[in-house]
N, C-alpha and C positions, 0 to 999 in steps of 0.2 A: 803889109801882110798880103802876100800873093795867094791867089786861089790855088787850092791843092787839087791835083789830078789823082784820083784814087787808083791804085794799081790793079786792084781786084774788086771792083764794085759789086760783083755778083756773088762773092764768097760770103758765107755766113759768119766766118771768123776772120778778122784782120789783126795781125800782130805788129806792133810798133816796138822798135828798140829805142829806149829813151835813156838820157843821161840823168839819173835821179839821185839826189843826195839824201842822206838820212841824218837826223840830228837827235842825239840823246840829250836829256836835261836831267842832271843829277841833283839839282837844287829843289825841284818840285815846288817852285815858287807859286803862290796863289794870291799875289798882291794886285793882280788886274781884276778888280772887283766886278766890273761890268761883264767881263768875259765869264767869270765864275757864275754870275747871276744868270747869264744866258745859258750856261751849262745846266744849272739847276732847273730852269724853265724847260729846257729841252727834255730832261729826264721826266719831268712831271707831265709833259704834253705828248708823250708817245701814244700812238693809236694803232689799232689793228684794222686793216682794210676789210678783212673778211667779216669783222664784227660790226664796225661802225657803218658800213655802207650796205644798203638793201639791194642785193644783186638779183632779187626776184622781179624788180621793176622792168617792164617791157621797154624795148628800144626799137623804134622804126626809123632808121636814118633817112629813108626816102621821103618821110613826112616832115623832116626837119627837126634837128635837135637844138638848133639855135634859130632865131628869126632869119628869114631870107635876106634881110638887109645886112646881115653879117657876112654875106658872100660878096666879094668884091665886084661882081658883075651885076648885082641887083640894081634895077632902075636904069640900066643902059640898053641901047639898041640890041646888043648881043643877047642880053637876058630876054628881051621881048621876043626875039626870034626863036628862042628855044621852045620845043613842045613840052607838054606837061610831063611826059616820060623822061625827056632830057633834063628837065629841071629836077625831077626826083633823083636821077642818077647823079647830077651835079651836087645836090645836097649831101648825098652819101660820100662822094669822092672828096669833097671839100673838108668835111669834118674829119674824115679818116686821115687825110693828109696832115691836117693840123695836129691831131692827137698823136700821130706817128712822130712828128717832130718833137712833141713833148716827150715821148718815150725815148727817142734818141738823145735828146738833151739831158734827160735824167740819167742815162747811162754814162754820158760824158761827165756829169756832175759827180756820179758815184766814183769813177776812176780818178778824177782830179782831186776830190776830197780825200781819198785814200792816200794820194801822193802828198797832199798838204799835211796830213797827220804825220807822215814820215819826216818831212823836211822842215816844218815850221819849228823855230827854236823854243817857243814858249810852252811850258807845261799846260797852262790853262787852255791854250789854243788846241793843243793835242787832245785834251779831254773833250772840249766841245766838238772838235772836228770828228771825233769818233761817233758822237750822236748824229752828226749830219750824214755820215756814211750810212747809218741805219735808216735815216729819213729817206735818202735817195733810193735805197734798196726797196723800201716800202712804196715809194712813188712809182718805181719801175713795175712793181708787182701789180698795182691797181690799174695803171694805164694799159699794161699788156693784157690783163684780164678783160678790161672793157673792150679793147680792140679785137681780141680773139673771140670772145663770147658774144659780143653785141654787134660788131661791125664786120668781122670776118675777112679783114684784109690788112696788109701792112705795106706802107710806102717806105722806100729807102731814105736815108738821111739826106736832107737838103745840102747842096754843095756849100752854101755860105756858112751854114751852121757847122758843117764838118771842118771847114777851113779854120774856124776859130778853135774848135775842139782839138784839132790836130796840132795847132800852134801851142796850145796850152800843155798838151801832153808831152811835147818834145822839149819844152823849156825847162831847164833844171832849177830855175830860181823860184823859190816858194812864193815870193811876193807877186810875181807875174801870174802864177796860177790863181792866187787870191784875186788879183785885179781882173783877170779875164773871166773867171768862173763866178766869184762871189759878187762882183759888181756888174759886169756886163751880161753874162748868160743868166744869172739869177734875176737880174733886173728885167731881162726879156721874159723870163718865166712869170714874174709878178704881173707884168703888163698883159700877157696872153691869158693867164689863168684868171686874172681879175675880170677881163672882158667876158669870158665864158661864164664865170660864176654869176655875174650880174645880169646876163641875158639868156642863159640856157632855158629851154622849154622842158627838156627832159630832166626830171628830178634827180635821177642817179648821176648824170653828168654834172649837174649843179652841185650836188653834195660832194662828189669826188673832188672837183676843183676847189671847193671851199675848204675841204680838209687839207689838201696839198698846200694851198696858199698860206695857211697858218705857219707851216714849216718854212716856206720860201722866204717870208718876211724876216724870220729869224736868221736865215742863211745870209741875206744881204747885210743885216746888222753885224754878223760875224766878220764879214769882209771889211766893213767900214771901221769897226773897232780895232781890228788887227792891223790895218794898213795906215791909219791916220798918222800915228807917231812916226812910223817908218818912212812914209813918203815925204813928210815935211822936212826930214833930215837928209834927203837924198842930194848928192852932188848934182850940179846942173846937167851934166852929160847924161846921167842916169835918169833924171827927171824927164828930160826931153825924149829919151827912148820910150818911157812909159806913156808920155803924152801921145807919142806917135801910135803906139799900140792901141790906146783908147780911141783915138780918132779913126783908125782903120777899122776897128771893131764896130764903131758906131755906124760907119758907112755900110758895112755888111749887114748889120742888124736893121738899118733903115730899109734895105733892099730885100730883106728876108721874106717879107709878106708877099712878094711876087712868086706865088706858087705855080711856077711854070709846069711842073709835072702834072698838075690837075688839068690844066687847059689842054695839054697834049693828050692826056688820057681821054678827054672828052672829044678829041678830034677838032678842036678849035684853033684859030690862029693865036698862038701863045703871045706873040708880040702885041697884037691888038688888045688882047685881054689884059695884059700887064699895063698897057697904056691907060686903060679904063680903071682898072682896080687900084692902081697907084694913087689915083685922085679920088677914090671913093670915100664915103664917110667912115666906113669901118677902118680904112687905112689911116685916116686922120686921127681917129680915136685911139688906135693902137699906138701910133707914134707919140701921141700925147701921154698915154700911160707909161710907155717905155722911157721916154727921155725926161719926163717929169720926175722919174726915180733916178735915172743914171746921172744926169747933169748936176743936180745938187750934191750927189755923193762924190762925183769927180771933183767938184769945187772944194768940198770939205777935205779932200785928200791933198789939196795944193797942186792939182794937175790941170788947172784952168788959168794958165798964164795968158798974157796978152796975145801971144802967138797962137795959142789954142783957141782963144776967144774968136779970133778972126776966122779960123776954120769952122768953128761951131756956128758962127753967124752965117757962113756960106752954106752950111748944111741945113740951116733953118731951125736949129735946135738951141741956140744960145738963150733964147727967152725963157727956157725952162729952168734956168739957174735960180730964179726967184721962188721956185716952189719951196714951201717951208715944211713939208711933211718929211720928217727924218726917219729913216729906217732903223736908226739906233734906238728910237723910242717906240718901236713897234709893239713891245710887250704891253705897254700901257694901253695902246689902241686895241690889242686883242682882249685885254681885260674889260675895257669899256664895252666892246661889242658883246662879250659874254654876259655882262650884267644887264645890258639892254635887251637881251634875248635875241640878238641878231645871229649869233652862232652858238653852238653847243661847246662845252668844254670837251676836248678830245679825251677819249677813253684811255685810261692808264693801261 
């Protein structure tokens, strides 16, 4: 997967011409019980961001919306050299950049899921996919509202994230869209949202990410349930192609945390900042959350061959295959957290 050079990065609208198939299903089969259960849960758990979230909560990004240790430069000589005013600005820029990538990723998920609804052959998957389109639209709404009303700035989409999104949009095969969006990008979302939900100082940001993550767990489960049977029956040539895609996407996601745009905005040496931030505690925690979700799911799809294992070992992510938390079982986990009082039932 080669990095994509955007032709018009400053334009507000970019139009891609894609080869997109559409599948009718005239049998209306509902024998895939786990997909249908996921669909029923999705209908039940819809929520309204204007109602569920308290938008009257004050936000001061310069005081920090997450702990300073969540910034990759925290505890480094570069951080120590910054003045109090520069640290305040960095807090604002860093969280704004991160939430903007969430925003852009949600738009990619919205478009990819709409394509999946068109092209996936199973009726049950079309039904559930339609609920995810609504989920992604709602996520776009709440992230954009937070950015515009509380932070007052937008960053453009990160090049690594755009490269993956562009590859997914242009690929006509429904399973590749599932693999890239539902397993890789949604896995990334779970990792990033989970970190903010667990560490956020600002209650509005914490509640926003907690609400979104309930939906994202269901989205990853959709990908695993839909792909497992299909991938296990792939011819070797097709399986290798999908393994290559997963590997290349993992490399891009591993490097995504290097938010060069923020360091450049701050007038800092971006390469020096990246060298420090790549080895920070927040980077280690992010990669743990990311790959402890992705690698077990890749394994369950039959895409962790001996060849792939060697490459994952070189990336330093093979050890995550032993993680036993299944995204397919996320509904039971959500129910447990509701009963324990850790989260609220989403408003209907």
